[in-house]
Each structure stands twice: as structure tokens, then as C-alpha cells.
C-alpha positions, -999 to 999 in steps of 0.1 A, spaced: 0 0 0 28 24 9 46 17 -24 14 25 -43 10 57 -24 46 67 -31 41 61 -68 10 83 -69 28 111 -50 58 109 -73 36 110 -104 18 141 -92 50 159 -83 64 151 -118 33 165 -135 34 196 -113 71 201 -120 63 198 -157 38 226 -154 64 249 -139 84 251 -171 61 276 -188 53 298 -158 54 336 -163 43 366 -142 17 353 -117 -11 365 -95 -5 350 -60 -33 326 -51 -26 318 -14 -13 345 9 -9 351 46 -43 357 61 -63 339 34 -89 314 45 -100 285 24 -130 261 26 -131 229 5 -161 206 0 -159 174 -21 -163 137 -27 -140 108 -26 -133 86 -55 -122 50 -49 -114 34 -15 -88 13 3 -111 -15 12 -103 -49 -2 -129 -71 15 -147 -94 -10 -183 -86 -17 -186 -51 -3 -204 -21 -18 -204 16 -10 -235 27 8 -225 64 12 -201 79 -12 -172 95 7 -180 132 15 -155 156 29 -148 191 40 -118 210 51 -108 245 62 -74 262 60 -58 294 72 -26 308 56 -2 315 84 30 326 66 42 336 31 74 320 18 96 322 -13 87 358 -24 50 351 -21 50 320 -44 49 297 -14 32 295 20 22 274 50 -14 268 60 -30 251 89 -65 238 92 -89 209 98 -104 180 78 -135 159 82 -148 131 60 -174 103 62 -182 72 42 -201 40 47 -198 6 30 -209 -29 34 -224 -61 20 -259 -76 20 -263 -113 19 -284 -141 34 -259 -150 61 -232 -123 58 -247 -89 62 -224 -62 74 -219 -24 74 -190 -2 83 -192 36 89 -160 56 88 -156 92 101 -121 108 98 -114 140 116 -82 159 123 -59 189 120 -36 193 90 -6 214 79 1 223 43 30 236 23 19 256 -9 39 265 -40 24 282 -70 38 269 -103 13 286 -126 -11 315 -126 -44 304 -109 -29 271 -98 -22 265 -61 -3 232 -55 4 218 -21 15 189 0 5 182 35 2 160 66 -29 153 86 -27 139 122 -62 127 127 -85 101 143 -104 75 123 -137 67 140 -149 33 128 -182 17 137 -193 -18 127 -227 -34 124 -219 -69 112 -224 -106 114 -188 -113 103 -154 -116 119 -143 -82 105 -128 -65 136 -108 -33 131 -111 -4 155 -109 33 156 -73 46 156 -51 76 154 -35 81 119 -10 102 101 -18 109 64 4 124 37 -13 140 7 -7 162 -23 -32 184 -41 -39 213 -64 -65 240 -66 -74 258 -98 -92 291 -95 -120 296 -121 -127 330 -105 -109 352 -79 -122 333 -49 -138 301 -64 -120 271 -76 -119 233 -80 -95 210 -62 -81 175 -64 -61 157 -37 -42 124 -37 -34 106 -5 -45 83 22 -75 102 36 -110 88 33 -104 80 -4 -73 78 -27 -86 107 -48 -107 136 -36 -124 161 -59 -145 192 -51 -149 229 -50 -132 255 -29 -140 290 -17 -113 315 -6 -122 344 17 
């Protein structure tokens, strides 16, 4: 699993590095004092149990506050929080089960702007995974603390509205959504 995550992160960084080659004068997209709200959905999951189905598509939200500017305004550090929920399970005559998963925690992010209107970042979340089971099987995993690394990008379609994508080990391998900066 970690090897797969490393490959995804490396691929995203290569793509983002490639974007930097044509960069010109830029409008800064993430500055000290900015606040950001993200809302989105997760695509895919990390569950490999045979016969499961998603009952609730992963939904997520996050908030971030820019605390410092770096690298002549092209970079910065932000702190914030993350919350996500999903539910999955299986229905069968003898093997009916359901798992609900709520992930919540603080995160820290490093931003670097390669292109105009594109905010790229990498971060770490130290959170808690609250898992509840309603099952007739021997599936037995519990709630736990977790540390998750992720990379992402926001593209602004207007001055304060954009779309985002994140890759990492949060509630889903890929998260997509909209963001609002104020």
C-alpha cells in the first residue's frame, strides 16, 4: 500500500514540475491571512474485502488558514482541519455487514504556486479514524489515530472560487471538489 501511495505522489510531483516550465508573471493565489473552505467527494477506496459495496459515497470538507508567506509570495504554509465520512458494506443471506467511517483531524500544508491560478500543495494530517461496525462477520478493526500524507492542487476559475483534487490516504485515494477563498 505504501509503495502504491509513493508512486502516486511521485507521479503528481512530476506532473506539477512539468507545469512549472512555462510559468510567467503570476497572480498569487494563497497569501498570509487567506482562509479556504473545501467541499468534495472521494473517488475509490482502500477496502479490499470481498463482496462489499459503497453505501454512502465519501463526502468531505476542510478548512485552511494561511499563516505565513514564503519564497517571495510564491509559497506559503497553512493550517486547518479536515472531516470526512463514508459507509460501505455487504448484503447477503448470512453475511450482512456495514462499516461507517468518520475521519477528523488537523492538517498542515505547504503551498507552492507553479502557474497562474494554480495552487499546488503537499501536507500532513494527524487525525482520528472513528470506525463503527454493524456486522455478522469476523471483521474486527477499531478506531485509531492516523497520520496521512497528501498532495493536491486548486485551480481558480474566479478570484475566490476554484476546484481541487487531492491524492493521498485520507478517506479515499482521490478527492475532488470545489473551494472558496475568503
